N, C-alpha and C positions, 0 to 999 in steps of 0.2 A: 480373509478378514476385510470387512467393509469399512474402511476408514479413510479419512483425508489426511495426508501427511504434511501438508504445507499450510502456511498462513500469511496472507498479505492483505493489508487494508485496501479498501477500494480505491482510494486515491492517495497515494503518498505524495499527495503532495508529498504523496504517499507513496510509496511502495514499502510499507511496513513489512517486516519479515518475521514470521515464527514458523519454522519448519523443523520437526523433530528429527527425522532421519537425515534430511539435507543439511540442516544447520550443524548437527552433531559432527558429521563427516567433515564439513568445512572448518568447523572450529578445531577439531583434532589436527587437521592438516596445518592450519595457521599456527597453532601452538607448537607443533612439532618443528616448524620452520622458524620459530621465534619471531613470528611476523610482527611488523609494526606498521603504523600509518605514516606515510611520508609527510613531512612538514611543508607540503606544497598545496595550499588550498585550491589552486586553480589547475591542478593536474587534470588533463583531459581523460585519461584512461589508465588502465593497469600497465600499459606499455607493451603488451603482447600484440604484435601485428602479424597477420598472415603473410606468407611469401606471395610474390606477384603471380605465381602459377596458380594460386588458389583464389586470389581476389586482387583486383586492380582498380577498384572504385574509390570514392572519397571516404575519409575517416571522420569520426566525430570530433567536433570542435566545441569546447566549452564556451558558452555565451554568457559572459559575466560583466558586461559593461552596463550595470544596472543604472536606472535613472537616479540622480542624486537629489531630485526635487519631485514633490508630488505632481501628478498630472492634473490638468483642469478637471472639474467634476464632469462626469459622463452624463450627457443629456439625451433623453429619448433613446435609451438603450433598446434594441429590438426585443429583448426578453421582457422588458418592462411594458412595451407596447402590447406584447402578446397577452398580458394579464390586465391591460387597461390601467396600468399604474397602481394596481391594488395588490392583494395578497395572492400567492399561489395556493391552489386548491387541487383536490383530486379531479375536479372538472376541467381545469385549464392547464394542468401540468403538462399534457402532451403538447400543447401549443408553446409552452415555455421552453421545453427542451428542443423543439424544432427550431425556434429562434436562436437558441444557443448554438446548435449545430450549424445553421447558416452563417452565424457570426464568425466562428472559427474555421469554417470550411475552406476558404482559399489557402490558408497556411497549412491546415491539416492535410488537405489533398496533396500539396506539394511535398510535405514531409513524408507522407505514406507512399506516394506513387512516383515522385520525381526527385529522388534523393540526390541525383547528380546536380540538380539545380537548387537544392535546399541551402539556405543561408539564414541561420537563426538570428544573427545580428541584424540583417536587413529586414527580417520579419518582425523584429522587436520582440522575440520570444527568448527567454533567458533561463539559465540553469543555476542550481545550487552549488556552493563550494564544498570541498572536502570529500566528495564522493568518488574522486578519480580512481582511488585504489580498488574500488569494487566495480568499476565500469569496464565492459569490454570495449574494444577499440573501434569497431566499425560504426555502430550506431550509438554508443554510449549507454547501452542498457545495463541494468544490474538485476541480480536474481531476486525473484519473488518467492512463489510457493511451488509445490509439487502435487500432482493429482493422479490418482489411479483410475483405471476404467470403471471400478465399482461405484465411483461418484456420479458417473453419467450413464446409468443403465438405459438400454434401448436406443442409444445414439450411434452405435457402431465404432466406438473408440477402441483401438487395437493395442495401444501402448500407454504406459505412464508418461506424463509430460510435465515439463517445468515451465514456469512463466518468467519472463523478463520484462522490465518496465522502463519507461523513459518519461520524465516529467519536464514540463515547460511552464514558466510563469509569463503572462503577458506583460506589457510594459507598465501598466498600472499596478499589477501585483508585485512586480520586481522591485518597486520602490521599497517594499518592506524588507527585501533582501539587503538593500543598501543600508536601511536604518539599523539593521542588526549587525551586518558584517562590515560595513564601511568599505574602504578601498582595499585594504589588505586582507581581510577576513581572518586576521590573527587574534583579535581581541574583540569578541562579540559584545555589543551593548545590550545586556540582558535585562530589559525593562518591559513591563507589560505593554506600554504604549508603542514600543518599537515593533513588536510582533503583530500589531493590529493592521489588517489590510484595508486599503482605501475601498470605498464603495465602487462597485463595478469591476473590481479585480477579478480576473479569470485565470484559472490554472487548469492545465490539461495533462492527461497521462495516457500514453499508448501502452497497451499490454500485449505481449507476444507469447505465443505458445510454441514450445520446442519439444519435439519428440525426444525421449530419453534414450532411444535406441539409435546409436550412430549409424546402423546399417539401414534404418527405415526413416528417411527424412522427407518423404512425400507419401500421400495416399494412406495416411495412418488414422484419418478421422474424416468421415464424409462432410462434417460441418465446416471444415477449412477450405473446401474446394472454391477456388477463385479468390481467396483472401490475399491481401497484399503480402508478398513474401520478401522478408529482409534477410540478407546474410548477416550472421552474428559469429564472432570468433570466441568459441567457448570450449570448455572441457566437459564432456558429457559421458555417462549420466552423472548428474551432480552428486548423487549419493556415494558413488565410487568413481571419481573422475578419471578419465583416460587422457589421451593426448589432446591438446587444444587444437581445434580445427574449425573450419568454416561450416556452419550448420544453418538450416532453414528455420527462421522464426516467422510465424504467421500473425499478423495484427488482427486480434480477435476481440479486443475490448478497447474502448476509448472513453475515458471519463472526462467530464467537464464540470468544474465547480465555479460558482460565482458568488462574490460577496454582495448580498442584496438584503439589506435590513428592512426594506419596505415589504418586499414579498414574503420574507421570512423573519419577522421581528423578534421571535424568541431565540433564535440561534444566530441570525445574521447571514447564514449561508444556505445555498441550494446546491445539492449534489445530484448529478445526473450521470447515467451510464448508458453508453451505446455498445451494442454487440453486433458481431457480424452475422448476417442472415444470408445464406447462400441462395435462398429463394427470392430475395428482393431484386429489383431491376437496377441497371446501371453499373458503374464501376465499383471497385472495392470500397471507396469512401461512401458512395451512395448506398451501398449495402450495409452500412453501419446504421442499425435501427435502434430506437430506444428500448432498453430493458426497463428503465424506470427512473423515477425522480424521488428524492426525499429532502425535506427541509426541516425535519425535527425527528425526535426519537419516539414519538407517541408515548410519553411517560404515563398518560392516563389509561393506556390500553394494556390490560394484563393478558399477554399472549400465552400464558401457561394454561389458560382455560381452554377447554375443548368443546366445540371447534373454536379456534382463535377469533376474537372479535375483529371487525373491520378496522383498518388503520385510517387515520385522518391526516397524517403528515407524510404519507407515502403514496406513490402511484406506481403500479406495475403494469406495463403494457400487456394487455391480454393477448396480443398477437406476437409477442416475443418468441423466438425459437426455443424449442424444448430444452436444449442443453443449457441455455442461459438461465432458466428458471429453476434448475436443479440445485443451485447453490444459494438460493435466497435465504436470508437470515432469519432471526427469531420472529415468529409470527408472520412471516412473509415480508419482512423489511428488506429494503434494497441491499443486495450484495451480489456482485457479479461473479462470473466463472473464474476470474483472476483473484478474487477476493478471499476473505476468510470468514464467511458468515456461518460455517458449520465446522465443528472441531470435535476431537475426542476429549471428553470432560468426565470428571469423576465427582459426584455429589455424595458426600459421606462415603459409604462403601459401595455405592452403585456406579459402575462404569457405563458410559453412554457414548456410542460411536456415531460420528458424523452428525452430532447434535446441533441444531440451529442455536447459536449463542451470541450472535453479533450482528452488525449491519455497518453500512458505510459510516454513518455519523456516530454510532456508539463506539466504533474503533477510533475515530478521530477525537472523541470527547476527552480522552486522557492526554491530549497533546499539551504537555506542560513540562517545565524544566525546573529542577531544584538546584539553584546555583551553588549551594554549599556542598551538596553531595555529588553534584555533576551527573544527574541522572533523572529519568522519570521514575516516579514512585508507584504509580499504578500501571499495571500491564495494559496491553491493548484490549484484552478480553476480560470478562468477569472472572476474577480469580482471587485467591487469598495470598497476599504478599508475605514474604518472609524476610525480615531485615537482615538475618544472618544465615544465608543459604549454606547448605552443606551439612555433613553429618554432625549431630543427629538432625536430619531434615525434618521439616514440618509436615505432618501428615494432614490429609484432608480432614477438616473438622468432623469429629464424631465417627471417623472411619479409619481405614487402614491407609498406609502410605501409598501415594500414587506412583505408578511406573509408566511413563510415557503418556499419561493423561494429565490434563490441567485440572488442578484442585479448584473446583468451581462452587460458588454459592448455588443454591437451588434456584432454577428458573422462576422469576416472578417474586423472589424474596426481596427483603429490604436491601441486603448486600448486593444482590444481582442488579437491582434497580439503580444503583449508583452509576452504572454505565448507560442507563437509558433515561437520562435527564435532558431537559432543554435548557442549556446554559448559553449566555452570550460568550463570545470569544475572549472576553476580558477576565472570565472567571475560571480558575483552574478546577480540576476535578477533586483535588486534595487541598482545599483552601487553608487548612490549619497546619500545613507543613512548611510553609515558606515557598511553595512552588509557584511558578509564574506561568500563566496561561500563554500558549502560543497561537491563539486564534484558530483552532481546529487544524493547524498545519502540522502534520505528523512528520514531515521531512525534517523540520527544525528539531523536533523533540526526539525522534527515533533514529535519525540518520546523521544529519550534518553536525549537530552539537556533540553527540557522542563520538563521532570520528574526529572532530576538532580536539576534544579533550584527550582522546587516546593519543593523538599526535603531540600535543603540547604539554600534557599533564605529567605527573610523576612516572618514572620508569616502572615497568613491570605491571602496568594496569591490565586487568582482564580485557579481552576483546569486547567491544561494545555489542549491543543488541541483546541476545537472549541467554547466552550460555557461558559457562566457564568450567574449568577443570580443577578438581581437588584430588590429591593423592592420598591414599591410605595404605596400610601395610598389606591389606587384602587385595585391593584392586583400584584402578583408576576409574573415577566415575564422572560423567558429565551431569551437571545439575541445571535445572531451569533457574535462571537468576532471579526471576520474579516470584516463584512459588517455593523454591528450594527443593522441589521434587527431583529424584534421580531420573534421568532419561534413558541412559544406556551405558552399560559397562564398556570400557574400551578394550577389555581382554576377555 
């Protein structure tokens, strides 16, 4: 079956997660253990550390001494110079992303290649609170999606692999962490203005690929040859975890986003993605080449037409390696090999496998928080929400109930287009619900705030993110929290 089993936003600020088989297995295990989120916002990791016989290097340290005052305005930013102080376009986007890469390069190179010397506090790169329970201990990464060889035909991929991600905010961006979380991170100040990032804020995310086969930890894909190799302490395969062990993670994607309301006045953000290219020259950081840049969702371009019209707010590098272009999103919008631009969807009674249905910015567009319900109300992907998931579950409109497919609006329809608007970061995707926009930052909306509420809210809350379990006399069923569709029987 040709399908993608995982979902992660391109930058969680991101590492947004929607994975059918992986998340089901994880949720079942957590529920069986009556798992809870520790009331420790600055917990560094899940506490599982390898014996010295397996690993003797440094461990992840949470960097959370966020600035408590805004930094002076950034003047003459190199990416601004690259576009001569004007707007980013398909003609100058390559120069823009090259300037961004140079700007973060010294810290990124040390993080990737010299972990024994890496000190996030000294670099003034910072992390989010409340994610410790889902971080592994060596590098602080947490799970993203899962991909099968069928997603990357013709590239020599030999095994299913999982992705793990790690996000850092630079000093200017981290001021927003302070505005929301304060010193204790126990009582977030949920106001629109607190989520807004200062101009020039930069957020980065490293994405690593991990073979799902414990016995095959090298030479499982030609495209990883020479990539930066990080030891991670994980239980794999994630769909049916075995013993926790040190495995190899290869840094294959590096996202950089910047708050730039001059270059991108409609959204205020520029998203860029670097991918590893084994044919490039230099070290593993030099070999991270642009896959593309996007600064808007191209709402005026109906990519359901064939052939899809050209995009005006996206640029894709024509020289990007093949594997990285096989996961581009709707109409060729930017979405990297760690991301979730293609998914199994059901439109009416029509099932569509590995269908392009997202992009970096359309995934981050629903970054919002409803403070009374303590949740996001729109899913990351075009879908039909169900306020009361569970039996009788909501079928896909005008069709049969979905099973392991996302109930989706038709590509290009009015409901679909809700995810492909150009909105400023002050405007939520669901403005009539009391939701508060988190300025395209999906970690706030999809990770740290849900984990905070799970830790401090009422007892017996469902696990955050995507799934929860309901019992019936016939069987236990896992349901998608956002669509209400059944995903997989547990028996």
